[in-house]
C-alpha positions in Angstrom: -10.2 12.6 5.2 -8.0 15.6 6.7 -5.5 14.8 9.4 -4.2 17.4 11.9 -0.7 16.7 12.2 0.0 19.0 15.1 -1.5 16.4 17.6 -1.5 12.7 18.1 1.0 9.9 17.7 3.9 10.8 15.3 4.7 7.3 13.8 1.1 6.4 13.5 0.1 9.4 11.7 3.0 9.2 9.3 2.2 5.6 8.4 -1.5 6.4 8.1 -0.8 9.2 5.9 2.0 7.6 3.9 0.4 4.5 3.0 -2.4 5.8 0.9 0.2 8.0 -1.1 2.3 4.9 -1.7 -0.6 3.0 -3.0 -1.6 6.0 -5.2 1.8 6.4 -6.6 2.0 2.8 -7.2 -1.4 2.7 -8.9 0.0 5.9 -11.1 3.0 3.9 -12.0 0.8 1.1 -13.2 0.1 3.5 -16.0 3.6 3.2 -17.4 4.1 -0.3 -16.2 1.1 -1.7 -18.0 2.4 0.3 -21.1 5.7 -1.4 -21.0 4.5 -4.9 -20.1 1.9 -5.0 -22.7 3.9 -3.2 -25.3 6.9 -5.3 -24.5 4.9 -8.7 -25.1 2.9 -7.7 -28.1 5.3 -5.3 -29.9 8.7 -6.3 -28.6 12.1 -4.7 -27.4 11.8 -1.7 -29.8 8.4 -0.9 -28.4 9.7 -1.2 -24.8 12.6 0.9 -25.6 10.4 3.7 -27.1 8.0 3.8 -24.0 11.1 4.0 -21.8 13.0 6.9 -23.4 9.6 8.9 -24.2 8.6 8.7 -20.7 11.8 10.3 -19.5 11.1 13.3 -21.5 7.5 13.2 -20.1 8.9 13.2 -16.7 11.2 16.1 -17.4 8.4 18.1 -19.0 5.9 17.7 -16.1 8.6 18.7 -13.5 7.2 22.2 -13.6 3.9 20.9 -12.7 5.2 18.6 -9.8 7.3 21.6 -8.4 4.5 24.3 -8.2 2.3 21.6 -6.7 4.7 20.7 -3.8 5.1 24.4 -3.5 1.4 24.9 -3.0 1.2 21.8 -0.7 3.9 23.0 1.6 2.0 26.6 1.8 -1.3 25.0 2.3 0.1 22.6 5.1 1.9 25.8 6.9 -1.4 27.9 6.6 -3.5 25.0 8.0 -1.0 24.6 10.9 -1.3 28.4 11.7 -5.0 28.4 11.4 -5.2 30.7 8.6 -8.2 30.2 6.5 -7.9 33.1 4.4 -4.4 32.2 3.6 -5.5 28.9 2.6 -8.1 30.2 0.2 -5.2 32.3 -1.5 -2.7 29.7 -1.5 -5.3 27.4 -3.3 -6.4 29.8 -5.8 -3.1 30.6 -6.7 -1.8 27.2 -7.1 -4.8 26.4 -9.5 -4.0 29.6 -11.5 -0.1 28.7 -11.9 -0.8 25.1 -12.8 -3.1 26.1 -15.8 -0.8 28.6 -17.3 1.9 25.8 -16.8 0.2 22.9 -18.4 -0.4 25.0 -21.5 3.0 26.0 -22.0 4.4 22.5 -21.3 2.4 21.0 -24.0 3.5 23.3 -26.4 7.3 22.7 -25.6 6.8 19.0 -25.6 5.1 19.1 -29.0 7.8 21.4 -30.5 11.2 19.9 -28.9 10.0 16.3 -28.2 11.4 14.8 -31.2 14.8 16.8 -31.1 15.5 15.5 -27.5 14.6 12.0 -28.3 17.3 12.0 -31.1 19.9 13.7 -28.9 19.0 10.9 -26.1 20.4 8.5 -29.0 17.3 6.5 -29.1 18.0 3.4 -31.3 16.7 3.9 -34.9 14.1 1.3 -34.6 12.6 2.8 -31.7 12.6 6.5 -32.7 9.2 6.5 -34.6 7.2 4.9 -31.9 8.9 7.1 -29.2 7.9 10.3 -31.1 4.4 9.0 -31.6 4.1 8.0 -27.9 5.5 11.4 -26.7 3.4 13.5 -29.0 0.1 11.8 -27.8 1.0 11.6 -24.1 1.6 15.4 -24.1 -2.0 16.0 -24.9 -2.9 15.1 -21.4 -0.6 17.4 -19.8 -3.4 19.5 -18.7 -5.2 16.6 -16.8 -1.8 15.6 -15.2 -1.3 19.3 -13.9 -4.8 19.7 -12.8 -4.9 16.5 -11.0 -1.7 17.1 -9.1 -2.6 20.6 -7.9 -6.1 19.5 -6.6 -4.4 16.6 -4.8 -1.3 18.8 -3.7 -3.9 20.7 -1.7 -5.7 18.0 -0.3 -2.3 16.4 0.9 -1.3 19.8 2.4 -4.6 19.6 4.3 -3.6 16.1 5.6 -5.9 14.0 3.3 -4.0 11.3 1.4 -7.0 9.1 0.9 -9.1 10.9 -1.5 -6.2 11.0 -4.3 -5.8 7.2 -3.7 -9.6 6.8 -4.6 -9.4 8.9 -7.7 -6.3 6.8 -9.1 -7.9 3.4 -8.1 -11.1 4.1 -10.2 -9.0 4.7 -13.3 -6.3 2.3 -13.4 -8.2 -1.0 -14.3 -9.6 1.3 -17.2 -6.1 2.2 -18.2 -5.1 -1.6 -18.4 -8.1 -2.6 -20.2 -7.8 0.2 -22.8 -3.9 -0.7 -23.3 -4.9 -4.4 -24.0 -7.5 -3.2 -26.4 -5.7 -0.5 -28.2 -2.2 -2.3 -28.6 -3.7 -5.7 -29.2 -7.0 -6.2 -31.2 -6.7 -2.6 -32.7 -3.1 -2.9 -33.6 -2.3 0.7 -32.6 0.8 -0.4 -30.8 2.9 2.0 -28.7 0.6 5.1 -29.8 -2.3 2.9 -28.6 -0.8 2.8 -25.1 -0.3 6.6 -25.1 -3.8 6.9 -26.0 -5.0 4.7 -23.2 -2.9 6.6 -20.5 -4.2 10.0 -21.8 -7.8 8.7 -21.3 -7.1 7.7 -17.9 -5.5 10.6 -16.7 -8.5 12.6 -18.2 -10.9 10.4 -16.0 -8.5 10.8 -13.0 -8.6 14.7 -13.4 -12.5 14.8 -13.7 -13.0 12.7 -10.4 -10.6 15.1 -8.6 -12.4 18.0 -10.3 -15.6 17.1 -9.1 -14.6 17.0 -5.6 -13.7 21.0 -6.0 -16.9 22.0 -7.9 -19.4 19.4 -6.2 -19.2 20.9 -2.5 -17.1 18.3 -0.8 -13.8 20.4 -1.2 -13.0 21.8 2.3 -11.8 25.2 0.8 -14.7 27.3 -0.7 -13.5 28.8 -4.0 -14.9 31.6 -6.0 -14.0 32.9 -9.6 -12.0 35.8 -7.8 -10.1 33.3 -5.7 -8.4 32.0 -8.9 -6.5 35.5 -9.2 -3.0 34.9 -8.0 -2.2 36.8 -4.8 1.3 38.2 -4.8 2.3 37.0 -1.1 1.0 33.6 -1.9 2.6 33.5 -5.4 5.8 34.5 -3.9 5.8 31.7 -1.4 4.7 29.0 -3.7 7.5 29.9 -6.3 10.1 30.4 -3.7 9.4 26.4 -2.8 8.4 25.5 -6.3 11.1 26.7 -8.4 13.8 24.7 -6.5 11.6 21.8 -6.4 11.1 22.2 -10.3 14.8 22.5 -10.9 15.4 19.7 -8.7 13.2 17.4 -10.5 14.2 18.8 -14.1 17.8 18.1 -13.2 16.9 14.8 -11.5 15.0 13.4 -14.7 17.5 15.1 -17.1 20.2 13.0 -15.3 18.0 9.8 -15.9 17.6 11.0 -19.7 21.4 11.3 -20.0 21.9 7.8 -18.2 19.4 6.5 -20.7 21.5 7.8 -23.7 24.5 5.9 -21.9 22.5 2.8 -21.4 21.3 3.1 -25.2 24.9 3.3 -26.5 25.3 -0.4 -25.2 22.6 -1.7 -27.6 19.0 -2.7 -27.3 19.3 -5.4 -24.8 20.8 -3.3 -22.3 18.7 -0.3 -22.8 15.6 -2.4 -22.6 17.0 -4.2 -19.3 17.8 -0.7 -18.1 14.5 0.4 -18.6 12.9 -2.4 -16.7 15.4 -2.1 -13.9 14.7 1.7 -13.5 10.9 1.0 -13.6 11.3 -1.4 -10.6 13.6 0.8 -8.8 10.9 3.5 -9.0 8.5 1.2 -7.4 11.1 0.8 -4.4 11.8 4.6 -4.3 7.9 5.2 -4.1 8.1 4.0 -0.6 10.4 6.9 0.2 8.4 9.2 -1.5 5.5 8.4 0.3 7.2 8.7 3.6 9.0 12.0 2.6 5.5 13.5 1.4 4.1 12.7 5.0 7.0 14.3 6.6 6.9 17.1 4.4 3.3 17.8 5.3 3.9 17.2 9.0 6.7 19.5 9.4 4.9 22.2 7.3 1.8 22.1 9.5 3.9 22.0 12.9 6.2 24.5 11.8 3.1 26.7 10.7 2.0 26.1 14.3 5.4 26.9 15.8 6.1 23.5 17.4 9.6 23.0 16.3 10.2 19.9 18.4 7.3 17.8 17.1 8.5 19.0 13.6 11.9 17.4 14.2 10.3 14.3 15.6 8.5 13.8 12.3 11.9 13.7 10.6 13.2 11.2 13.0 10.4 8.9 12.9 10.1 9.5 9.0 13.7 7.9 8.8 12.7 4.7 10.8 9.5 4.2 9.0 11.2 4.5 5.5 14.0 2.1 6.5 11.8 -0.5 7.6 9.6 0.1 4.6 12.5 -0.1 2.0 13.8 -3.2 3.6 10.3 -5.0 2.9 10.2 -3.7 -0.7 13.9 -4.8 -1.4 13.9 -8.2 -0.1 11.4 -9.9 -2.4 13.0 -8.2 -5.5 16.3 -9.7 -4.5 14.8 -13.3 -4.1 12.7 -13.3 -7.2 14.9 -11.0 -9.5 14.4 -13.2 -12.7 10.8 -13.7 -12.3 10.4 -9.8 -11.9 12.5 -9.1 -15.0 11.0 -11.9 -17.1 7.5 -10.4 -16.5 8.4 -7.5 -18.6 10.5 -9.2 -21.4 11.2 -12.8 -22.0 14.1 -12.3 -24.2 17.3 -14.0 -22.6 19.7 -11.4 -23.1 17.5 -8.8 -21.6 16.6 -10.9 -18.5 20.3 -11.5 -18.1 21.2 -7.9 -18.0 18.0 -6.8 -16.1 18.9 -9.5 -13.3 22.6 -7.8 -13.1 21.3 -4.4 -12.8 18.9 -5.2 -10.1 21.3 -7.2 -8.2 23.6 -4.2 -8.0 21.1 -1.1 -8.1 18.4 -2.3 -5.9 20.0 -3.3 -2.8 21.5 -1.7 0.2 21.8 1.5 -1.6 18.1 2.1 -0.7 18.8 2.4 2.8 21.1 5.5 2.3 18.3 6.9 -0.6 15.8 6.7 2.2 17.5 8.8 4.6 18.6 11.1 1.9 14.9 11.6 0.6 13.3 11.8 4.1 15.5 14.6 5.2 15.3 16.4 1.9 11.6 16.3 1.9 11.9 17.7 5.6 13.7 20.5 4.4 11.1 21.3 1.8 8.2 21.1 4.5 10.4 23.6 6.4 10.3 26.1 3.4 14.1 25.3 2.5 13.6 23.7 -0.7 16.9 25.1 -2.0 18.9 23.1 0.1 16.6 20.0 -1.0 17.5 21.1 -4.6 21.2 21.3 -4.1 21.5 18.1 -2.1 19.3 16.3 -4.9 21.6 17.7 -7.5 24.7 16.5 -5.6 23.1 13.0 -5.7 21.9 13.0 -9.4 24.6 15.0 -11.1 27.8 14.9 -9.0 27.5 11.6 -7.8 25.3 9.4 -10.1 26.4 10.9 -13.7 30.0 11.4 -12.7 30.6 7.9 -11.2 28.7 6.3 -14.1 30.9 8.0 -16.4 33.9 7.3 -14.3 33.3 3.6 -13.9 31.9 2.7 -17.3 34.2 4.6 -19.6 37.1 5.8 -17.4 37.6 2.4 -15.6 36.3 0.4 -18.5 33.6 -1.4 -16.6 31.0 -0.7 -19.5 27.4 -1.2 -18.7 28.3 -2.6 -15.1 30.0 0.6 -14.3 26.5 2.4 -14.9 25.0 0.0 -12.7 27.4 0.8 -9.8 27.1 4.6 -10.4 23.5 4.2 -9.8 24.0 2.1 -6.7 26.7 4.2 -5.0 25.3 8.0 -5.9 23.1 8.3 -2.6 26.2 8.2 -0.1 27.3 11.8 -0.1 23.8 13.1 -0.2 22.8 11.1 2.7 25.7 12.5 4.9 24.8 16.2 3.9 21.1 15.7 4.9 22.1 14.3 8.3 24.5 17.1 8.9 21.9 19.7 7.8 19.3 18.2 10.1 21.6 18.0 13.0 22.9 21.6 12.5 19.2 23.2 13.2 19.6 25.6 10.3 15.9 24.8 9.3 14.8 26.2 12.7 15.9 29.8 11.6 13.7 29.8 8.4 11.2 32.8 8.2 7.7 31.2 7.2 
């Protein structure tokens, strides 16, 4: 179902669009969460650490896919708001061609450079072989991840967040069932979890592809439509490349953080892996609202309605803050239960609880404001600002604070937890200043 964001009640539209995105993101996260929970119980801490570290490489490799998809989604939203049907077709065809090429390149890179990257991350020796197996198997499904994200990026740019949710919902149960089968009775361990994930990704992609070739896709494509158009290519890349750099640096910072956690031993490494997964679920609330704000801003700025675009950012902050509060509270109340669901080892539970008490708290209020405003800038076509502000958050603040507190001030692993917690402060303030300045109003689209 497409939504026209150029008219109607702003907060209601944002919530109606964001809820399916959050649910879809949550279900996608169930892939990796199911891998971790099942492997943690059936294989142990070494398997849990292997998946956590390999997953960070996977996120790093697929940043290109996500960046290009966001570039295409923003362009589609702007073309829809402007009522440019020819521009919609060109943007969609160019996006599909780019993602096909990029997926092949990323698969090769992941296969060749995966093991050296895991070694550079100082993965514990007992976790390295299963981490390599997991990464190499997962990389074979890159084409499915890229294809699915490009199709869903177009749908979301058109205002449809329900269809992607439907596709994901149909595959999650299959993934969990295959996880249990491959890791348990078949004894394939970490590799079995990776095979289950790849098979589920393939199903999700095939469902999305069926909407394109089956006649229900609102944009009619011909083979000639898949030839990249220079103007569309330039606009997608002008948004997508900064987004790719932003997500690459973000995931690289998490990979470096994993290396810092790994240096404190298997218990801290496993606990941090669990804590980061839980934090990711909370962050998905912000991502969903941010995607809604980005799409609404894109459509309204395409329609030259600056006032309504600004309203989407203001209401987006309100919605994100309320949603994050609802997400964080139960985690703080049931922290021990949350960590124990992944791993029952006492030392892992102790460290996991300490991590969540510090890094899954009021810091998410700042993160919510920062992310919504960065998403608004991207929807306005200024993804370079979003990139710089995200790098300020992930590199200058998170990594530098983590090193300063953990090593410089001798706080150990607790310093890493506080580095994560304090990192959004400066970027939140910068985002507020950017929005208030009105600089985004002068962007050429």
